[in-house]
N, C-alpha and C positions, 0 to 999 in steps of 0.2 A: 725351700732349700736356698741357702745363701749363695750368691754369685759374685765372683770377682774376676776381672780381666787379668790374664797372666802378665800383661805388660805393666799393670799396677804392681803385681808381685815383684817383677823385675826391678822397678824403681825403688821400692821400699827395701828390697833385699840388698841393693847396692849401698844404701845408707847403713844398714845393720852391719854388713860385711866391711864397710869402710871404717867403722869403729874398731873392728877386730884386727884388720889387716892394713897396716899403715902404708904398705907398698901398693895397695890397690888404687888405680887411677881410672878415670872414666873419660872417654872421648866421644863427642857427638858431632853430627853434621847438620846443624841448624834445625834439629827436630827434638830438642830436649823436652819440650812440653808434651809432645805426642808420645815419645818413647819413655817418658817418665824419668829420664835421667836428670831432669831439672830439680827433682827432690834431692838428689845427691849434690848437685851444684849449690843449693841453698845451704847445705850442711858443711860441705867441704869445697868451697870455691877454689882453693889453691890446688885441688887435685882433679878439677874438671876442666877439660879443654874443648871449647867449641871450635871445630875446624871449618865451619861454614859448609856450603854445599860442595864438598870436595872429599867424597868418601875414599877415593884412592889415596889421596894425600894423608887422610886420617889413618889409613892402614899402615902407611910407611912410618908415620910418627909413632904409632903403637909398636911396630916392630923394633924401632930404635929404643923405645922405653923398655921393652922386654929384655933387650940385650944388657940393660943396665940394672936388672934385678927387679923391675916393677912388674905388677900384674895388671896389664891394661885390659879394659873392657871397651870395645868399639861398638857404637850403637847407631842404628838407623832402621828404616823400614826394610823388611826382607828383600823387597825388590831392588833396593839400592845397595844394601850392605853385602848381599850375596850375588845379585845379578850384575849390576854395574861394576862391582868391585871384585869379580871373580879372579881376574889375573893377579891382582895385588895380593889377595888372600893366598892364592896358590904359590906364588913365587916369593913373596916377602914374609909370609907367616908359615905356610905349610912346608915349603922346601927346606928352610932352616929349622923347622920344628920348634917355633918359638912359642912362648907361654902367653899367647894372646887369646882372650875370650871374646866371642862375637855375639852380641845381643841383638837378635833380629826380631823386631816387632811388626805388627800389622801383616802377618803372613796369611795366605790362603784367601778364599772367597769371602770370608766373614769381615774383611775390610769393608765390604758392602758398597755404599754409594760412590766410593772413590773409583770404582770401575776396573776394567780389565788391565789397564796399564799399571795399576798399583797392587793388583791381586797376584801375589807371587805364589805360583803353584809348581815351581821348578827348583826351589832352593835346596830341598833335601837331596834331590838328585845331584845337584851341583856339588854340594858339600861332601856327599858320600864318596865322590870320585877322588877327593884329595887325600893322598896317603897320610896316615897318621891323624886325620881329623876325627874327633869325637862329635857325634850329632845327637842332641837331646831335644825332645819335644814334650814338655810337661803338660799334664792333663788338667791340673787345677792349681789353685793358689798354694796349697800345702806342698805339693810336689815341686812347683816352680821354685819356691824358697829354698827347699833342701837341695834341689838340683844346682842352684847357684853356688851354694857352699861347696858342693862336690866338685864343681867346675874350678873353684879357686884352689882346692887341694890337688886337683889333677894337674900334672906337669905336661904341658903341651897344648896345642890349639883345641878349642871347644866351640862348637856352634850351638847356640841355644835359640830355639824358635818359640816366639810368643804371639798371642793373638790380640786383636783390638778389642773385641767385645767381651762382655762378662760371660763366664762359664760356671756351672755349678761346682761346688766343692764336694768331691766324691770320696776323698780320703779322710780318715780319722786323725785327730791330733797326735796320736802315738805312731803315725805312719813313719817308716824309715826308708828313705831313698837309698837304693844301691845302684851305682853306676853299672850299666850293662846287664841288669837283672830285671826281667819282666815281672809283672804282678798279675796273678790270677785273681780277678775281682769276683768272678762267679764261676763255679764249677758246672760242667755239663758233659753230656755223653754223645750228643747227636751231631753237633757242628761246633767248630772252633772259630770264634770271632777275634781277630787280632787287630787292635786299633791303637791309635796314637793321638796325643793332643786333644783338641776340642771334640774330636769324634768319639772319644771314650764314653762320655756321659750319654751321647746319642745311642751308642751301642748297648749300653746297659738298659735303656728304655726299650730298645728294639728286642732285647732278650726277654723282657717281661711279656711283650706281645707274642713272642714265639712260644713262651711257656703256656699261654692261653690256648695254643694249638697243639699242646703236648709235645713240643719240640724243646729238647734240653740243650741250651747253648752255653758253651764255656767262653767267657770273655776275658781276654788277656790284654793288659795295658803294656804296650812296648814303648816306654818313654825314651829308651836309648836305641836309636835306629842303628847306630854304629858305635861300638861293637854291639851286635844284636844278640839277644839271649837265645842261642840255638837250642839248648837243652829243654827249656820250657816249651818252646814252639813244637819241637819234634815229639816230645812226650804227649802233648795234647793232640797233635795231628795223628799220631799213631792210635790214640784212643778213639777219636771221633771219625776219622777217615775223610773228613771234609773241612776245608778251611776257607774263611772269608776274611779279606783284609779291608780295612776301612781307614781312610785318611782324607784330610782336607788338602789335597795335593794331587798332582798328576799321577795317574796310574803307571806312568813311565818313570822309572828310576827312583821311586820313593820307597815307602814301607812295603808296599805290595811286591815290588821288584826284589827287594831284599829277602822277603819271605819265599818268593818263588825260586830265587837263586839257591836258598838253603834246601828247600824241599826237593827240587829237581835233582840236586846232587846227592842228598842223603836219605830221602824218604819220599819218593814220588807219590803225590797226593792230589786229589781233585781239589781245585782251588778257584776262587773268584775274587777279582780285585775290584773294590769300589772306591771311586775317587773321581777326579776330573779326567774324562776320557778323551784326551788329545784335543781339548777345546779350550778357548779362553773363557774367562768369566764375563760378567757384565755388571752394569750398575743396578743396584737394588738393595733393599734391606738385607741384613745378614740372614734373617729367617727365611725370607722369600727365596734367596739364592740357595740355601741348603735344601729347601723343598724342591726347587726346580731341578737341581742336579742330583736329587734323591740321596742326599747325605744327611737328612734329618732322620729321626727315629723311625718314622713311618716309611720313608723311602728305603732305609736299610732293611727294615722288616720285610717289605714287599720283595726286595731283591733277593734276600736270603730264602724266602718261601719259594720263589721261582727257581732258585739254584738247587735246592734240595728236594 
């Protein structure tokens, strides 16, 4: 199965979209090589601004550009563009509801050897709290590219979360991304698995293991955390009666919390959240870390078996 890092998808999509939308500009904070915005810089140097290690200033510049009719993409690691930069995103982009897109790469524990300081497991929670912010976490290359174009067409701030490492391409070439609409990748009757981003392919593998134990799992890819697809989740939860959420993010404030908010209000359901359980990550290879925190296919399978 072919694998591509979604940060690569981000960089290549910027070039493609730059050719179609002349108002698109890209700002980076001295990480153009890692975030892959350097590809855009080579093609459109006059529309790329390296702001240096000054994420907050970068956000202010992007806000100004947005008021002049531009479509700015600001880029950095999730830890910096969402964490260090939260106040500026909230007050300079969110409050005036400006048309700025936030490209956050190197999210989650699969940043790997960079360690806990760079493994941002809190960004979805932060961005969800900003009124009017759309939050997207693509699962693979095909979805990431289409999500990028959807973000350009959407009027208002959008947070896009990308990973460092390569992930399998799970979608077919004819896949059609719909903002705010979840995708049922596998139908089932015994348990609903709701996943996002790089956790989606791991959940598909875990579902195969569950099938070997005669457990039918429905797997839903929720690529848009906000606004979340309430209808798809509620329909599946009503059918299976058990829900498991999986994300490479803290279990506090992310996908799991969004699903719990929905179910507790509209359809009380037995639920288990899988993710980073109020802990920091650590240095290690991406695969070793997924295994340690039970976010690989085997760990997800074992957790679901115990749950049901």
